[in-house]
N, C-alpha and C positions, 0 to 999 in steps of 0.2 A: 564769517571767519575769513579774513584775507590771508591768502597763502602765496608765498613766493617759492618757485622752484629754482634752485641755484645749482649751476653746473660748472665745476672747475674743469678747465681744459688746458692741455699742454701738448702741442704737436699731435693733434687728433684729426688731421685732414682725411684720414681713411674712414673715420666714423662720424664726424661731426654733422654732416648733412642728414644722414639717416636718423641719428639720435635726436636732433632738434626737431625734425619733422614729426617724429613720433611723440616727443614730449609735448609739442604744441597741440596734439590731439587731446591732451588731458589737463593742460594748464594754459591759462591766458597770460599770466605774469611769469616771465622767465628771465633770469639773470645768468649770463655766462661770464665767468671770471677767466680771462685768457692770461695764463701765467707765463707771459713772455715767449709765446710760440715763435719758432723760427721757420716753420713750414708754411703751407698755404692756409692754415687755420684762420688767421685774422681776415683774409680776403673772403673766405667762405662764410664767416659769421655775418657779413653784410647782406647776405641773401635772405636772412631770416628776421622775423619781427621779434627780436629779443633785445634786452638791455645788455650792454657789455661794459665790463671793467677790464682795462688793458694794463698789465704790468709791463713796464719797459724792459725788464729782465726777469728771469725765473726767480721767484721768491719762495716757492714751496707750497705744497698742498695745504698745510695748516694756515698759511697766510691767506690763501684763496678763500677758505671757509670763514676766517675772521672778517674779511672784506664783505662776504655775503651777509654775515650777521649784522655788521654795521649798516649796510644798505637797508636791510629789513627794519632795523630799529628806526632809522631816520625817516623811512618812507611809511612807517605805521603799519607794518604787516603783523599779523598775529602768529603765523607759523612760517618756518622755512623748511622745505623738503630739499635735501641734497641728493644728487644722483650723479654717478660718474658718466663719462662720455666715451667709454671704450666698448659699449654694447655688452657689458657684463652685468648691467642692471636693466630690468625690463620696465620701460615707461608705463606699460599697462598696469603696473603695481602701484602707481602714484595714488589713484583713488583709494586704495586700501590704507595707505598711510594717512591720507586726509580723513577718512572715515574714523580711524582709530583716534586720531588727534581730536576730532570733533566731539568725542565722548566727554572730554573735559577731565578725564581721570589721570592724564599723564602730562609730563613735561618733555619727555624724550621718547620717541617711538623709533626703536633701532631695528633695522633689518638684520636677520640672522640666516646665514646659509646652512647652519647646522642645527637649527631648532627642531626641524623635522627631517627625517631621512628622505632624500630625493633620489629615487631609483634611476631617474633619467638625468641627474645632474652630472656635471663634468668633474674630473679629478684635478684638484689644484696641484701645483708643484709641491713636492714633498716637503721642502724646507719651509714654504709659506704655511702649509697646514700645520706643521710641527710648531713653528714659532707662534702662530695664532693660538694654538691650543695651550702652549706653555704660558704665554702672557695672559691669556684670558683666565686661566686658573689662578695665576698670581694676583690679578686684579680682584677676582672674587674673594680670595683668601684675605687679602689685605684691606679690602673695602667693604666686605660683607655683602657683595652683590651676587647675583646668580646668572651672569651673562653666559651665553653660549658662543658669541662671536663678537669679540671686542673691536674688530677692524673693519667691519662692513661700512662702506661709505654711504649706503642708502639709508637715510634717516629723516625723521621729522623732528624739529626742535621748536618748542614754544619760545617765541622771541622774548617775552617778559622774563622767562626763566634764564635764558642765556645772558640777558643783561646783567644778571647778578654775578656772572663769572668774570675772571680776569685772564682771558686766554691770550697767550703770547708765543706759543710753540709754532714755528712756521713750517716745519718739515713733516715727514711722514709719521713722526712720533706724536703728532697732535692728539690722537685718541688717548694716549697715556695721560696727558695733562687734563684733557676733557673729563675722563672718567673720575680722576682724583677730585677735581673741583665739583663735578656733578654730585658725587657722593657726599662731599663735605657740605655742600649747599642743600642737601636733602631733596634733590630733584626726584620726581616720580618717574621711574623708568620701566618701560615694557619692551619686549621684543616681539616681532612678527616674522613669520617665515618668508624668505625670498629664495628664488632659484639660485643654485650654485652654477655659475657660468664662467668658464675660462676659455675665451676665444683664442687667446695667444699666450700659451704658457712660457714663451720666450721673452715676454716683456720684462724689462728690468727697472730697478729703482734709480739707477744711475749713480756713479761714484762709489764710495766706500760701502754704501748700504747694499750693494750687490752681494757682498760677502755675508752669509747667514750669521756667522758668529759676531761680526761687527754690528750687524743689524739688531740682534737680540740684546747685545750689550748696550747699545744706544737706547733701545726702548726701555730697558730696566733703569738706566741712569735717569732718563726723563721722568719715569714713573716715581723713582725715589725722590727726585727733587720736587715733583709736584705734591707728593704726599707730605714731605717735610714742610713745604711752604704752607699747605693747608693746616697742618698741625700747629705751626707757629702762630697762625692767624686765629685759630680757634681755641688754643690752649687745651686741647683734648685730642685723644687718638682719632684719626680719621675713620677708623673702622666703625666707630659709632654711627657714622653716616648722617648724623643730625636728623634722623628720621627718614632717610632715603628708603624708597620702596621699590620692589620689583614685582612684576606681574605674577610670578609663580607663587600663588597663594597670597599675593599682596603682603608678604611678610615684611615687617620693618626690622631694621638692624637694631640689635640691642647688645 
């Protein structure tokens, strides 16, 4: 099973050396997508044995993931593991994602910071936790899923399954489009627990999305559009999920 670890980065000079050194302990094939960094990140990447995609300007988190999927498809990888570069994901958990993927039972292995109670975990900013909870509930209700954490970027994706999707959302609302399409395509989804880590509660999204109301409105709009698109293409309600399954009892939507 060929696995690519993909890391989106944007102005991560504070963390990138430590994160890449740790990731390389668990993965030989690493791709960094530098989303137009304006700090020292591009210079630091040259010190590590990793492949690099460089955006000339900032194009968004979702675009970085799309580029990672395209790279994996062209290069013949079976799975892509995505991990953030801000030390809020533990590289030591990469083997757990690969082991779960290797079982052959799933198309998406999604990390969850809330699947199990972490007594030693950090407390996320109140607005982020609230929006995560609200949007996760809405996704579950509308798509018939049982997610506990719709926004965690620590995931493993089966490349052959992702090839069936038409992902085009470039920004932070990428998960809204992904979950809608994954449900409509009947992808088999499971969650595994990861630690809740917030090293810098002052990190921002940048621009209008810094405002919580603007952010949740944007997420809902993208989710509405993604569901409507999937319904137009399938001629049936997306909540039927076309056989999508979750790990909780492996129940299928009906």
